[in-house]
C-alpha positions, 0 to 999 in steps of 0.5 A: 221419946225423942222430941225434934225441932226443925228450923230453916226452910222457906222460899228460894229461887231455883238454883239457890241453896237452903239449910234445914236444921233439926235439934233432937232432945230426950232419950238419944242413945245407941245406934240410930239415924237422923234424917229428912223425909219430904212430902210434895202435894199429891205425893207420898212421903219419901226419904231425902237423906239420913245420917247414922250415929256413926256417920254413915249417910244415905241419899235419895237418887233425886238429891245426890250431888245436890244435898249434903246431910251432916250431924253433930252427936254432941249437940244432937243436931242434924243439918241438911244443906240443900243446893242447886234447888229445883222446883220439884224439891218443893215439899213439906220436909220432916225431920226423923229420928229412928233408934236402931239398936236398941230398937224403938219407935221413930220420932217425927218433927212438925215439918217445915215448908220448902218452896222453890220458885222457877 
């Protein structure tokens, strides 16, 4: 099992920037992804972005060009740099680890709140 610890988040004005960090520990090997999901009040959880252990990235259309995800495999950390933030980015953000090969159960962080004021 992999444990995830998130840091960052908070309150920021629209147009501002905020980094989110996720540190993973435990059984991390093989081909896998680390990423971020979010859940806004009254909405379902949605993918924000993920990065694979080989460096490939994927972003939700709503954050393309504004958010950048990066990863340090040596430290087992992933960072989501959020820029040009909008009020609609307000949500609880969750770090996610997913083993692909070999397959295994996904792990989730506790969540960190991001609030963007207009």
